[in-house]
C-alpha positions in Angstrom: -47.3 -29.1 14.8 -44.2 -27.1 15.6 -40.6 -27.7 14.7 -37.6 -26.7 16.6 -34.8 -25.1 14.6 -31.4 -26.3 15.7 -29.3 -23.8 17.6 -26.9 -21.8 15.5 -23.4 -23.0 15.9 -21.1 -20.1 17.1 -18.4 -19.1 14.8 -15.0 -20.6 15.6 -12.1 -18.2 16.3 -10.5 -18.9 12.9 -13.8 -18.0 11.1 -13.8 -14.7 12.9 -10.1 -14.2 12.4 -10.4 -15.1 8.7 -13.0 -12.4 8.0 -10.4 -9.7 7.2 -9.1 -11.9 4.4 -12.4 -11.8 2.6 -12.8 -8.1 3.3 -9.3 -7.3 1.8 -10.1 -9.5 -1.2 -13.3 -7.5 -1.8 -11.5 -4.2 -1.4 -8.9 -5.5 -3.9 -11.6 -6.2 -6.5 -13.1 -2.8 -6.0 -9.7 -1.1 -6.3 -9.0 -3.0 -9.4 -12.2 -1.8 -11.0 -11.6 1.9 -10.0 -7.8 2.0 -10.1 -7.6 4.8 -12.8 -9.2 7.2 -10.3 -7.2 6.1 -7.2 -4.0 7.7 -5.9 -1.0 5.4 -5.8 -3.1 2.8 -7.6 -0.3 0.4 -8.4 1.1 0.4 -4.9 -2.5 0.1 -3.5 -3.4 -2.9 -5.6 -0.2 -4.7 -4.7 -0.5 -4.0 -1.0 -4.2 -4.7 -0.7 -3.3 -8.2 -1.8 0.0 -8.8 -0.1 -0.3 -6.7 3.1 -4.1 -7.2 3.4 -5.1 -10.6 2.1 -1.9 -12.6 2.2 -0.6 -11.4 5.6 -3.9 -12.1 7.3 -4.2 -15.5 5.7 -0.7 -16.5 6.8 -1.3 -15.3 10.4 -4.6 -17.2 10.7 -3.7 -20.4 8.9 -0.2 -20.6 10.4 -1.7 -20.6 13.9 -4.3 -23.3 12.9 -1.9 -25.5 11.1 0.9 -25.2 13.8 -1.6 -26.6 16.3 -2.4 -29.5 14.0 1.2 -30.2 13.2 2.1 -30.2 16.9 -0.9 -32.2 17.9 -1.6 -29.6 20.6 -4.7 -27.3 20.5 -5.0 -24.2 22.6 -8.0 -23.8 24.8 -10.7 -21.4 23.9 -9.6 -19.1 26.7 -6.4 -18.4 24.7 -8.2 -17.2 21.6 -9.1 -13.7 22.8 -5.5 -12.5 22.6 -5.1 -14.0 19.2 -8.2 -12.2 17.9 -6.8 -9.0 19.5 -3.6 -9.6 17.6 -5.5 -10.0 14.3 -7.5 -6.8 14.9 -4.4 -4.8 15.8 -2.7 -6.1 12.7 -5.5 -4.9 10.5 -5.5 -1.6 12.2 -1.8 -1.3 11.4 -2.5 -2.2 7.8 -5.3 0.5 7.5 -3.0 3.1 9.0 -0.2 2.1 6.7 -2.4 2.4 3.6 -3.8 5.7 4.7 -0.3 7.1 5.4 1.0 6.1 1.9 -2.1 7.4 0.1 -2.1 10.7 2.0 1.7 11.1 1.7 2.0 11.3 5.5 5.2 9.5 6.4 4.7 9.6 10.2 1.4 7.9 9.8 2.9 5.3 7.5 5.7 4.7 10.0 3.2 4.2 12.8 1.3 1.7 10.7 4.4 -0.2 9.7 5.6 -0.4 13.3 2.2 -1.8 14.4 2.2 -4.4 11.6 5.8 -5.5 12.4 5.0 -5.6 16.2 2.0 -7.9 15.6 4.0 -10.3 13.4 6.8 -10.3 16.0 4.1 -11.2 18.6 2.9 -13.9 16.3 6.4 -15.4 16.0 6.7 -15.4 19.8 3.3 -17.0 20.3 4.3 -19.8 17.9 7.5 -20.4 19.9 5.5 -20.6 23.1 3.1 -23.0 21.3 6.1 -25.3 20.4 7.2 -25.2 24.1 3.7 -26.0 25.4 3.3 -28.9 23.0 6.7 -30.3 24.0 5.9 -30.1 27.7 2.5 -31.7 27.1 4.0 -34.7 25.2 6.8 -35.1 27.7 4.2 -35.2 30.6 2.1 -37.8 28.7 5.1 -39.9 27.6 4.1 -39.5 23.9 6.4 -39.4 20.9 7.3 -36.0 19.3 4.7 -34.8 16.8 5.4 -36.1 13.3 5.4 -32.7 11.6 6.6 -30.4 14.4 9.6 -29.3 12.4 7.3 -27.6 9.9 6.3 -25.2 12.6 9.8 -23.7 12.6 9.2 -22.5 9.0 6.2 -20.6 10.3 8.2 -19.1 13.2 11.0 -17.9 10.8 8.4 -16.6 8.4 6.7 -14.4 11.0 10.0 -13.2 12.3 11.1 -11.9 8.9 8.0 -9.7 8.1 8.9 -7.0 10.7 12.2 -6.5 8.9 10.4 -6.3 5.5 7.9 -3.8 7.0 10.9 -1.7 8.0 12.2 -1.7 4.5 8.7 -0.8 3.3 8.6 2.2 5.7 12.1 3.3 4.4 10.8 3.2 0.8 7.8 5.3 1.8 10.1 7.8 3.4 12.0 8.0 0.0 15.4 6.8 -1.1 18.0 8.1 -3.5 18.3 6.3 -6.8 21.5 4.6 -5.6 19.8 3.0 -2.6 16.2 2.6 -3.9 16.9 -0.6 -5.9 18.6 -2.3 -3.0 15.7 -1.4 -0.6 13.2 -2.6 -3.1 15.0 -5.9 -3.5 15.4 -6.3 0.3 11.7 -5.5 0.8 10.8 -8.1 -1.7 13.2 -10.7 -0.2 11.8 -10.3 3.3 8.1 -10.2 2.4 7.7 -12.4 -0.6 10.6 -14.9 -0.2 10.8 -14.7 3.5 7.4 -14.2 5.0 5.3 -15.9 2.3 7.9 -18.3 0.9 9.0 -19.8 4.2 5.4 -20.2 5.4 4.5 -21.9 2.1 7.5 -24.3 2.3 6.6 -25.4 5.8 2.9 -26.0 5.1 3.2 -27.6 1.6 5.6 -30.3 2.8 2.7 -31.6 4.9 -0.4 -30.5 3.0 0.5 -31.1 -0.6 1.3 -34.9 -0.3 -2.1 -35.4 1.2 -3.8 -33.4 -1.5 -2.4 -35.5 -4.3 -2.4 -38.8 -2.5 1.3 -39.1 -1.7 2.8 -40.2 1.6 4.4 -37.2 3.1 6.8 -39.3 5.1 8.3 -41.4 2.3 7.5 -39.5 -0.9 5.6 -42.6 -2.0 2.3 -42.1 -3.9 -0.7 -43.6 -2.1 -3.6 -45.2 -3.8 -6.9 -43.4 -3.7 -10.3 -44.6 -4.5 -10.8 -41.8 -7.1 -9.0 -38.5 -7.4 -12.1 -36.3 -6.8 -13.1 -38.1 -3.6 -12.1 -36.5 -0.3 -9.5 -38.4 1.6 -10.8 -40.6 4.4 -9.8 -38.0 7.0 -12.1 -35.0 7.1 -8.9 -33.0 7.7 -6.3 -34.1 5.2 -3.6 -32.0 6.6 -3.9 -33.6 10.0 -0.7 -35.6 10.8 -1.0 -39.3 10.5 1.0 -41.9 12.3 3.3 -43.9 10.0 5.7 -46.7 10.7 7.9 -45.6 7.9 10.9 -43.4 8.7 10.1 -39.7 8.4 12.4 -38.8 5.4 10.4 -35.6 4.9 11.3 -34.5 8.4 15.0 -35.0 7.7 14.8 -32.7 4.7 13.0 -29.9 6.4 15.8 -28.6 8.6 18.2 -28.7 5.7 15.7 -26.8 3.5 15.0 -24.2 6.1 18.7 -23.6 6.7 19.3 -23.2 2.9 16.4 -20.9 2.5 17.4 -18.7 5.3 21.0 -18.6 4.1 19.8 -17.6 0.6 17.7 -14.8 2.0 20.6 -13.5 4.2 23.0 -13.5 1.2 20.4 -11.8 -1.0 19.8 -9.2 1.6 23.5 -8.4 2.0 23.9 -8.2 -1.8 20.9 -5.9 -2.1 21.9 -3.5 0.6 25.6 -3.3 -0.5 24.5 -2.8 -4.2 26.4 -6.0 -5.3 24.2 -7.6 -7.9 26.3 -10.7 -8.2 26.0 -11.3 -4.4 22.3 -10.8 -4.6 22.1 -13.2 -7.5 24.1 -15.8 -5.5 21.6 -15.4 -2.6 18.7 -15.8 -5.0 20.3 -19.0 -6.4 20.8 -20.4 -2.9 17.2 -19.7 -2.0 16.2 -21.4 -5.3 18.2 -24.4 -4.2 16.3 -24.5 -0.9 13.0 -24.6 -2.8 14.3 -27.3 -5.0 14.8 -29.4 -1.8 11.3 -28.6 -0.7 9.4 -28.8 -4.0 11.4 -31.5 -5.9 9.8 -34.5 -4.1 6.4 -32.8 -4.2 6.6 -32.2 -8.0 7.9 -35.7 -8.6 4.9 -37.0 -6.7 2.6 -34.8 -8.8 4.0 -36.4 -12.0 3.1 -39.9 -10.7 -0.2 -38.8 -9.2 -1.5 -35.7 -11.2 -3.4 -33.1 -9.2 -7.1 -33.5 -9.5 -9.1 -30.4 -8.4 -8.5 -26.7 -8.1 -6.6 -26.8 -4.8 -3.7 -29.2 -5.7 -3.5 -27.9 -9.3 -3.4 -24.2 -8.3 -0.7 -25.0 -5.7 1.3 -27.0 -8.2 1.2 -24.1 -10.7 2.2 -21.7 -7.9 5.3 -23.8 -7.1 6.3 -23.9 -10.8 5.9 -20.1 -11.1 8.0 -19.6 -8.0 10.9 -21.8 -9.3 10.7 -20.1 -12.7 10.6 -16.6 -11.2 13.5 -17.3 -8.9 15.6 -18.7 -11.8 14.8 -15.6 -13.9 15.5 -13.2 -11.1 18.9 -14.9 -10.5 19.8 -14.4 -14.2 18.6 -10.8 -14.2 20.6 -9.9 -11.1 23.7 -11.7 -12.4 23.7 -10.1 -15.9 23.2 -6.4 -15.3 23.3 -3.4 -12.8 21.0 -3.3 -9.9 18.3 -0.7 -10.8 14.7 -0.4 -9.4 13.3 -1.7 -12.7 15.5 -4.8 -12.7 15.1 -5.4 -9.0 11.3 -5.6 -9.4 11.2 -7.2 -12.9 9.7 -10.5 -11.5 7.2 -8.9 -9.1 4.2 -9.8 -11.3 5.1 -13.5 -11.7 5.9 -13.6 -7.9 2.5 -12.0 -7.0 0.1 -13.4 -9.6 1.8 -16.6 -10.5 3.0 -17.7 -7.1 1.3 -15.8 -4.3 -2.2 -15.5 -5.7 -2.4 -19.1 -6.9 -0.9 -20.4 -3.7 -3.4 -18.4 -1.6 -6.4 -19.4 -3.5 -5.3 -23.0 -3.7 -4.7 -23.3 0.0 -7.9 -21.5 0.9 -9.8 -23.8 -1.5 -8.6 -26.8 0.5 -8.7 -25.4 4.0 -12.0 -23.5 4.0 -14.3 -26.5 3.4 -12.0 -28.8 5.4 -11.9 -26.7 8.6 -15.7 -26.1 8.5 -16.0 -29.8 9.1 -19.2 -31.8 9.2 -17.9 -35.2 8.0 -16.7 -36.5 4.6 -20.0 -35.8 2.8 -20.2 -32.2 4.0 -16.5 -31.5 3.3 -16.9 -33.2 -0.1 -19.8 -30.9 -1.0 -17.8 -27.9 -0.1 -14.8 -29.1 -2.1 -17.0 -29.8 -5.1 -18.2 -26.2 -5.1 -14.6 -25.0 -4.8 -13.7 -27.1 -7.9 -16.3 -25.3 -10.1 -14.8 -24.6 -13.5 -11.3 -25.1 -12.0 -9.6 -26.2 -15.2 -11.0 -23.1 -17.0 -9.7 -20.8 -14.2 -6.3 -22.5 -14.1 -5.7 -22.4 -17.8 -6.8 -18.7 -18.1 -4.6 -17.6 -15.2 -1.5 -19.5 -16.3 -1.6 -19.1 -20.0 -2.8 -15.5 -19.6 0.2 -14.7 -17.4 2.6 -16.3 -19.9 1.0 -14.1 -22.6 1.3 -11.0 -20.4 5.1 -11.6 -20.1 5.5 -11.5 -23.9 6.2 -8.2 -25.6 2.6 -7.5 -26.5 1.0 -4.2 -27.5 -0.5 -2.3 -24.6 -4.1 -2.9 -25.6 -3.5 -6.6 -25.8 -1.9 -6.6 -22.3 -5.0 -4.8 -20.9 -7.3 -7.4 -22.4 -5.3 -10.3 -21.2 -5.0 -8.7 -17.8 -8.7 -8.3 -17.6 -9.6 -11.9 -18.3 -6.9 -13.1 -15.9 -8.3 -10.8 -13.2 -11.8 -12.3 -14.0 -10.5 -15.8 -13.4 -9.1 -14.7 -10.0 -12.2 -12.7 -9.0 -14.4 -15.7 -9.7 -12.8 -17.3 -6.5 -15.0 -15.0 -4.4 -18.5 -16.1 -5.5 -17.2 -19.7 -5.7 -16.0 -19.4 -2.1 -19.4 -18.1 -1.0 -21.2 -21.0 -2.7 -18.8 -23.5 -1.1 -19.4 -22.0 2.3 -23.2 -22.1 1.8 -23.0 -25.8 0.8 -20.9 -26.6 3.9 -23.2 -24.7 6.2 -26.3 -26.4 4.8 -24.7 -29.8 5.2 -23.5 -29.1 8.7 -26.9 -27.9 9.8 -28.4 -31.1 8.5 -26.0 -33.1 10.6 -26.7 -30.9 13.7 -30.4 -31.4 13.3 -30.0 -35.1 13.4 -30.5 -35.7 9.7 -28.0 -37.6 7.6 -26.0 -35.4 5.3 -26.7 -36.0 1.7 -24.4 -38.6 0.1 -21.5 -36.9 -1.6 -21.2 -37.6 -5.3 -18.4 -35.7 -7.2 -19.8 -33.4 -9.9 -18.6 -34.4 -13.4 -15.6 -32.4 -14.6 -15.6 -31.6 -18.3 -11.9 -30.8 -18.3 -11.3 -30.9 -22.0 -14.2 -28.6 -22.6 -13.1 -26.2 -19.9 -9.5 -26.1 -21.2 -10.8 -25.4 -24.7 -13.1 -22.7 -23.5 -10.3 -21.1 -21.6 -8.0 -21.0 -24.6 -10.9 -19.7 -26.8 -11.5 -16.9 -24.3 -7.8 -15.9 -24.4 -7.7 -16.1 -28.2 -10.8 -13.9 -28.5 -9.5 -11.3 -26.1 -6.1 -11.3 -27.9 -7.8 -10.9 -31.3 -10.2 -8.2 -30.2 -7.6 -6.1 -28.3 -5.1 -6.6 -31.1 -7.6 -5.1 -33.5 -8.3 -2.2 -31.1 -4.6 -1.5 -30.6 -3.6 -1.9 -34.2 -1.1 -4.6 -33.6 -0.9 -5.7 -37.2 -3.4 -8.5 -37.7 -4.6 -6.5 -40.8 -1.1 -6.5 -42.4 -0.8 -5.6 -46.0 1.0 -7.9 -48.4 4.6 -6.6 -48.8 5.4 -9.0 -51.6 3.4 -7.0 -54.3 3.2 -10.3 -56.3 7.0 -10.7 -56.7 8.3 -14.3 -57.0 9.8 -15.4 -53.8 13.5 -16.3 -54.0 13.4 -18.6 -51.0 16.2 -16.6 -49.3 15.9 -14.8 -46.0 17.6 -11.5 -45.2 18.1 -10.7 -41.5 18.9 -7.2 -40.3 19.8 -5.9 -36.9 18.1 -2.5 -36.2 19.1 -0.4 -33.2 16.9 2.2 -31.6 19.1 4.9 -30.1 19.1 8.7 -29.9 15.7 9.0 -31.5 16.9 7.2 -34.6 16.8 3.8 -36.2 20.3 2.5 -37.0 20.5 1.7 -39.8 17.6 3.8 -41.0 17.9 2.7 -44.6 17.7 -1.0 -45.5 18.1 -2.6 -48.9 16.8 -6.1 -49.5 16.7 -8.1 -52.7 13.2 -8.3 -54.1 11.6 -11.6 -53.3 13.6 -12.2 -50.2 11.9 -12.7 -46.8 13.0 -9.9 -44.4 13.3 -10.4 -40.7 14.2 -7.4 -38.5 15.7 -7.9 -35.0 14.9 -4.6 -33.2 16.9 -3.7 -30.1 16.1 -0.7 -28.0 19.4 0.9 -26.8 17.7 4.2 -25.9 16.6 5.3 -22.5 12.9 5.2 -23.2 10.3 3.0 -24.8 10.0 2.8 -28.6 8.4 0.7 -31.3 8.7 0.1 -35.0 5.6 0.2 -37.2 5.7 -0.5 -40.9 3.4 0.9 -43.5 2.5 -2.7 -44.4 1.1 -3.2 -40.9 3.7 -5.2 -39.1 4.5 -3.9 -35.6 7.2 -4.7 -33.1 5.0 -3.7 -30.2 6.4 -1.5 -27.4 10.0 -2.3 -26.7 11.3 -1.3 -23.3 14.8 0.1 -22.8 17.2 -2.8 -23.3 14.5 -5.0 -24.8 14.5 -6.8 -28.2 11.7 -7.7 -30.6 11.5 -9.5 -33.9 9.5 -8.2 -36.9 8.8 -10.7 -39.7 8.1 -8.5 -42.7 7.5 -11.4 -45.0 8.5 -11.5 -48.7 9.4 -8.0 -49.8 8.5 -6.9 -53.3 8.0 -3.1 -52.7 9.5 -0.2 -50.8 8.2 0.1 -47.2 8.3 2.9 -44.7 8.6 2.5 -41.0 8.5 4.8 -38.0 8.1 4.9 -34.2 4.4 5.4 -33.5 4.8 6.9 -30.0 3.6 10.5 -30.2 6.3 12.9 -31.3 9.0 10.3 -32.0 8.4 10.2 -35.7 8.6 14.0 -36.0 12.0 13.7 -34.2 13.4 11.6 -36.9 12.5 8.0 -36.0 12.0 6.9 -39.6 13.0 3.7 -41.4 13.1 3.1 -45.1 13.1 -0.4 -46.6 14.0 -0.5 -50.3 13.2 -3.6 -52.5 16.2 -3.9 -54.8 15.3 -4.7 -58.4 11.7 -3.2 -58.5 10.5 0.0 -60.1 7.3 0.8 -58.2 5.7 0.8 -54.8 3.0 -1.7 -54.2 -0.5 -0.4 -53.8 -1.7 0.1 -50.3 1.6 1.4 -49.0 2.2 5.0 -48.3 5.6 6.6 -48.7 4.6 9.3 -46.3 4.5 6.7 -43.5 0.9 7.4 -42.8 -0.1 3.8 -43.0 -2.7 1.8 -41.2 -1.3 2.9 -37.8 -1.5 6.6 -38.5 -4.1 8.3 -36.3 -3.7 11.9 -37.5 -6.1 12.0 -40.3 -9.2 12.9 -38.4 -8.1 16.4 -37.5 -8.7 18.3 -34.3 -12.1 18.9 -32.8 -14.0 22.1 -33.4 -13.5 24.6 -30.6 -15.8 27.5 -29.8 -13.9 29.7 -27.3 -17.1 31.8 -26.8 -19.0 28.8 -25.5 -19.4 28.7 -21.8 -18.7 25.4 -19.9 -21.7 23.7 -18.3 -22.8 24.6 -14.7 -20.8 21.7 -13.2 -17.5 23.0 -14.5 -15.0 23.7 -11.8 -12.0 25.9 -12.7 -8.6 25.1 -11.4 -8.1 27.0 -8.2 -5.7 29.8 -9.0 -5.1 30.7 -5.4 -1.5 30.1 -4.4 -1.4 28.5 -0.9 1.3 29.5 1.5 4.4 27.4 1.8 3.8 24.4 4.2 5.6 24.1 7.5 8.8 22.1 7.9 11.9 22.0 5.8 11.4 18.7 4.0 8.5 18.2 1.6 7.7 14.8 0.1 5.3 14.3 -2.8 4.4 11.4 -5.1 3.9 12.3 -8.8 2.0 9.6 -10.7 2.3 9.8 -14.5 -1.0 9.0 -16.1 -2.5 9.3 -19.6 -6.1 10.5 -19.1 -8.9 12.1 -21.1 -9.5 15.8 -20.3 -10.7 19.1 -21.8 -8.5 22.1 -22.8 -11.7 24.0 -23.7 -15.3 23.4 -24.4 -15.3 20.9 -27.3 -11.5 20.2 -27.0 -11.3 16.8 -25.4 -7.9 15.1 -25.7 -5.7 12.4 -24.2 -3.4 14.3 -21.8 -0.1 13.1 -20.4 -0.1 14.3 -16.8 1.5 14.4 -13.4 -1.3 13.3 -11.0 -4.2 13.5 -13.5 -4.2 17.1 -14.7 -2.4 19.1 -17.4 -0.1 21.2 -15.3 0.9 19.1 -12.4 0.8 20.0 -8.7 2.2 23.3 -7.6 5.0 23.1 -5.0 6.0 25.9 -2.7 8.8 26.3 -0.1 11.5 28.5 1.2 15.2 28.8 0.7 17.0 25.7 2.0 13.9 23.5 1.9 14.4 20.0 0.6 11.9 18.5 -1.9 11.7 14.8 -2.4 9.5 13.6 -5.3 8.7 10.0 -6.0 7.9 9.7 -9.7 5.8 6.7 -10.7 5.3 6.0 -14.4 1.8 4.5 -14.9 1.7 5.6 -18.5 2.3 3.6 -21.7 5.6 5.1 -22.7 8.8 6.4 -21.1 8.6 9.6 -19.1 10.8 11.6 -16.7 10.9 14.9 -14.8 13.2 17.9 -14.6 12.9 20.5 -11.8 14.5 23.8 -12.7 14.3 24.6 -9.0 17.0 22.1 -8.2 20.7 22.0 -8.8 21.5 18.3 -9.3 23.4 16.1 -11.6 20.8 15.2 -14.3 22.0 11.7 -15.2 20.0 9.8 -12.6 17.1 11.9 -11.3 16.1 13.1 -14.8 16.5 9.8 -16.5 13.6 8.4 -18.5 11.8 5.5 -16.8 9.7 2.8 -18.5 6.1 2.2 -17.7 5.7 0.6 -14.3 9.0 2.0 -13.0 9.7 4.6 -10.3 12.5 6.9 -9.2 13.1 9.4 -6.4 14.1 13.0 -7.3 15.6 15.0 -4.4 16.8 18.6 -4.5 17.4 21.6 -2.2 16.1 25.0 -2.9 19.2 27.1 -3.3 17.6 30.2 -5.0 14.2 32.0 -4.8 11.9 32.5 -7.7 9.2 30.6 -9.6 10.6 27.6 -11.5 9.3 25.4 -14.2 9.3 21.6 -14.0 8.5 19.4 -17.0 9.0 16.0 -18.6 12.6 15.8 -20.0 11.9 12.8 -22.3 12.5 13.5 -26.0 10.7 15.0 -27.7 10.4 17.4 -24.8 8.2 19.9 -26.6 5.6 17.2 -27.3 5.6 15.9 -23.7 5.2 19.5 -22.4 2.5 20.3 -24.9 0.6 17.2 -23.8 0.4 18.5 -20.2 3.6 17.4 -18.4 4.7 20.6 -16.7 4.2 22.5 -13.4 5.5 25.2 -11.1 7.7 25.4 -8.0 7.6 28.6 -6.0 10.5 29.4 -3.7 9.6 32.5 -1.6 12.2 35.3 -1.6 13.0 36.1 2.1 11.8 39.7 1.6 8.4 38.7 0.4 5.7 40.8 2.0 2.1 39.8 2.9 -0.6 40.6 0.4 -4.4 40.3 0.5 -4.6 37.8 -2.3 -2.0 35.7 -4.1 -2.6 33.9 -7.4 -0.7 31.6 -9.8 -1.0 31.8 -13.6 0.9 29.3 -15.8 0.6 29.7 -19.5 1.0 26.8 -21.9 0.3 26.0 -25.5 -2.1 23.4 -26.8 -1.8 21.5 -30.1 -5.0 19.6 -30.8 -4.9 16.4 -32.8 -7.2 13.5 -33.5 -7.6 12.5 -29.8 -4.0 13.4 -28.7 -1.4 16.0 -29.1 -0.5 16.8 -32.7 3.3 16.5 -32.9 3.5 18.0 -36.4 1.9 21.2 -35.0 4.3 21.2 -32.1 7.3 21.0 -34.5 5.8 23.9 -36.5 5.1 25.9 -33.3 1.5 26.4 -34.4 -0.8 26.0 -31.3 -4.5 25.8 -31.5 -5.0 27.2 -28.0 -2.9 29.2 -25.5 -4.3 28.7 -22.0 -3.9 29.7 -18.4 -3.7 26.8 -15.9 -4.7 24.2 -18.4 -8.1 25.4 -19.7 -8.9 28.1 -22.2 -10.7 31.2 -20.8 -11.6 29.4 -17.6 -11.3 32.5 -15.6 -13.5 34.4 -18.0 -16.3 32.0 -17.0 -15.2 31.6 -13.4 -13.6 35.0 -12.6 -11.3 35.8 -9.7 -12.7 38.0 -6.9 -11.2 41.0 -5.0 -12.2 44.1 -3.2 -11.2 47.7 -3.9 -7.9 48.5 -2.2 -6.8 44.9 -2.0 -3.1 44.3 -2.7 -2.9 41.5 -5.2 0.1 39.4 -6.2 0.0 37.3 -9.4 2.8 34.8 -10.0 3.3 34.1 -13.7 5.2 31.3 -15.4 5.6 30.5 -19.1 5.6 26.7 -19.6 5.6 26.9 -23.4 6.7 25.0 -25.2 6.7 27.8 -27.8 4.7 30.9 -27.0 6.1 33.7 -24.9 3.9 35.8 -22.6 3.3 39.6 -22.0 1.2 39.5 -18.9 -1.1 42.6 -18.6 -4.2 43.6 -16.5 -6.5 45.9 -18.4 -7.3 49.0 -16.3 -4.5 48.5 -13.8 -0.8 49.0 -13.4 1.9 47.1 -11.5 3.9 48.9 -8.8 6.0 45.8 -8.1 7.6 43.6 -10.8 9.8 40.6 -9.9 11.3 38.7 -12.8 13.7 35.7 -12.8 15.0 36.1 -9.2 15.2 39.9 -9.1 13.0 42.9 -8.4 12.7 45.2 -11.4 10.3 47.5 -9.6 9.2 47.8 -5.9 6.3 49.5 -4.2 7.3 52.8 -2.6 9.5 53.9 -5.5 10.0 57.6 -4.9 9.7 58.2 -8.7 6.3 56.4 -8.6 7.3 54.2 -11.4 4.9 51.6 -12.7 4.8 48.8 -15.2 2.1 47.7 -17.7 3.3 44.2 -18.6 5.6 41.4 -17.4 7.3 39.9 -20.4 8.5 36.3 -20.1 10.2 33.9 -22.5 9.5 30.2 -22.3 10.6 28.7 -19.0 10.8 32.2 -17.3 8.7 33.4 -14.4 8.1 36.1 -11.9 5.3 38.0 -10.2 3.6 41.4 -10.3 1.7 43.3 -7.5 -1.0 45.9 -7.9 -3.8 47.7 -6.0 -7.0 48.2 -7.9 -8.6 51.5 -7.1 -12.1 51.2 -8.5 -14.7 48.5 -8.7 -15.2 46.8 -12.0 -14.3 43.8 -14.1 -10.7 43.7 -15.0 -9.3 41.5 -17.8 -5.9 39.9 -17.4 -4.3 38.4 -20.6 -1.3 37.7 -22.7 -0.9 41.0 -24.6 0.4 39.0 -27.6 -3.2 39.4 -28.9 -3.0 36.2 -31.0 -2.6 34.3 -27.8 -5.2 36.2 -25.8 -7.7 35.4 -28.6 -6.8 31.8 -28.4 -7.6 31.3 -24.7 -5.0 33.2 -22.7 -7.4 35.4 -20.9 -9.3 35.8 -17.6 -11.2 38.2 -15.4 -10.9 39.8 -11.9 -14.2 41.1 -10.5 -13.5 43.9 -8.0 -16.3 44.9 -5.7 
């Protein structure tokens, strides 16, 4: 007996068009797992989600829903151009991402233009769809479609993205500090508030009431058999005829007008650098969303959302309203800076955009796959798997993330929130499988299995979610030393019942006041405000910790009842050595409680383990790759753009000398820049570290206040300078204490060629720096004492002893030398050779062809000085180059040139 398998149903156009959404979500997950190793990781994660997943979702679903709202469906013959539009859109996204990651602005511009063109095409196609639907209804004598006005939100949404793409391209090109904040805010207004916000407003006025059982035309809740049961229509977003007046339709034009007005005012305020105008625009836009969301949220109160889709969308609307209110306050109460302009980006993206996207997809995917109520119900049931757990983890986790937590706790909370988001992908797959199986059963002539909603143990899920967050918080707090193991500061003293409150200011690498006297037995509460230009914290020897406090931020430290003297300090490396110390004296006591340490080396001190043992004679393993010392020629063109990403990574200064390094682009000693007189350099500095950092280019002549300012973690700035003089120039982190930041790896070289520079056979770069090994990170006490453990060339001790340079007899060799310090000078010498050319600090001291045949044996450089030497080696052999301060050579400042 043979059976005939039912023919496979061809994929609909929106299934094919929706495939890129799933691809971008998978890429987002992969990038999230590997982001420490990716260039421009922060930008990449944001844009894989917004430009990839969100943009594709809106384009696909807006087309589908516009047809349903209008009651007019395009024929299949019209789908091919739509698919071409989707494919070209994704080609533009790929080109844009490649251009940004590669630092190729022309490529980025091409991608941005292609993306903008496809969205403009989409806006025009929606307008044509409205026109076709109107003609069709007029010809048939039918009434206008009930929800046609919602399609105008989708048209406006698509029309704004090309403008946002233009601002994005301008940001990729680079902006001065004075314009960057405005462009960032304008980019966010067009893309998040305009493109995503308008599309959401138009769709939710129709979709959301059906999800929660509320009549979208009259704001009146409808009865439903049971909340978890699919509505009687297989497609709940399909417009229904109603005899009631369409009050929702009357609100929509008003809401759209208010939203567009708010975006316009916000845009003008952003581009003219008027924060109050921008705040007014944000407030107007918020008012527009109140018009949209107010009736919907009132309906949610009377008919609470049941299931992941309505609950996630509800949370998204609440996050949007809260984020808009917060952004309005931020813009109205301070200057417009890049940091303040993007302060609410995470709530917008994770709280609003992500929850909205996953909520809408959870509803539409099983609904549009069809198959009847039973099949749709089975798909929805799969989408609701552990929905309460996911919802609680995401929303409570985001609220925790916004608090001033220690960095380790933020990492832990972020990880579990990301897990809750990532679970959507396997849940989506299981839902699709359930829908496909049910649809195949229907197509084969069998009855689909009767749909019975799975039981939802909501209380258990909510409890489990809170337990997960509490566990992560406790574990990461223990890892990060956030003070859960606090010592008792009372020392057995009898509490007085009084509370002493003290305001402490962080400014100029000091706590003000730095000495506090409190009556013994009083409870002490410290309100700590960071008035400095970089991140600080306050750690007490009894274990209490303010957590990292950003510039302008405030934290409260409840010390408890004080019965002993307590020491405090800033735990960020080097800040304590610079004088960030605090002393709390318990008035009326004679001794210090056991367990406290007047040296300040309490439970948060990590310096007791000592540096690792280093054997400079030990050879690195076979896989070791030395930093390439070859100095590449200056690139073509007169404008050079780079992105420097500040990271804190594990690395080796020598065999057995592994430390946490503070780096520009992942290596101690950042990228080497080269150019010619008159060239313009534009560096985008992105701080992905855990503390404040900055950059200072000695090659530039600029006012230091803005480009050299310290930026907080997550912030960016653009540093632009013109090469006015030739020479080799140091760049370094200018954040106090500078010596510690330089010693931790934050330095590099800029070479500006003298016009008279002659060709040579080989050209090398050697940058000397000092290394101060601690227990896992730079030892700030050794830096203060100028007592380095290693002195290295190009970031690794003796690397060119183990991986020598190569040359031939008679080659003319030029070696550029720079002393980055922060303490040791250099006397650069090549054993067995002499220099016939010496160039130091912008001038030739000796040139080849000297009639007196003068020569030089060493190039002496103080810290932050540089130059070059040239030589011709006359005989084969192995020639050692070193710092002739022999202490330094014996501590790693040495290499070899093998001449054949």
